[in-house]
N, C-alpha and C positions, 0 to 999 in steps of 0.2 A: 888373891885378887881382886882390885878395891872399886868398889861401883858407888855413884852419888844417886842415891834414890828421891823424886821431887814428888810433891802428890800434893792434895789439897787435903783440907781440916777433915769435912765429910768421910773421905779413905781412910784419914788417920785415925779416925775411929774404930774401926776394926783390928783385932788383934795381929797385928799383918806376921810380925817376926814370929809370935807361935804358932800361927799357923803354917810358916814354911819351915819351922823348924821341924814341926808333926809331917809335914806332908815330905819333906827332903830328909836325906843323912848328910848334914854339909854342915862344920863348925864355920859359926862367922863370929867375929867380935864388932861391937857400934865403934867405930871411931870418931864420931863426931855427931851430932845431930842440933836440931835449931826450929824454931815454931812460930810462929806469928799467926794473927786472923787470918791469914793468905794464904801462906804456903805453908810445909813442912817440906824440910831438908835432913838429909842423913846419908852420912860415908860408911857404908859398910866394907868390910873385909872379911872375903871368902877363904876357905881354903879344905880342896876337893879337887877333885877331876877336873877339865874343862868342861866335859860334858855335861856334868851335873851342875855346875855352876849355869851353864847356858839354860837349864831347862830349870834353877832359879831366877832367872832373870827374865825367862818368857811368860813365867808363870807371873811376878811382879807384872808385869806391862798387860797379864790380863783382868789383873786387880785394880787398873788405872794409875799404875805408878811408871812414873817417866823414869830408865835407868839409863846411864851414862857412867862408862868406864873411867877411873882416876886416871887422867892420863899424863900427871906429874906428880911430884911426892907434897902436894900440898896438906898431907892429912898425917904425918911422918909425926911421931912423938909419943 
């Protein structure tokens, strides 16, 4: 399952991927990422159960990250 993560630069100062990987047993792959002064955007692909991925999504949202599923194959490759 793939998701877009969007967040402000001050949130990006936290080691979010490290913290997520320590808290949850979820395989992930960074498919795309970009950053500028105003916003960070990252596409992540998760491999796990739907339940576990839902937990990860809720955790990211609690950290102030906007999480949206990738609806089309825009990051294939």
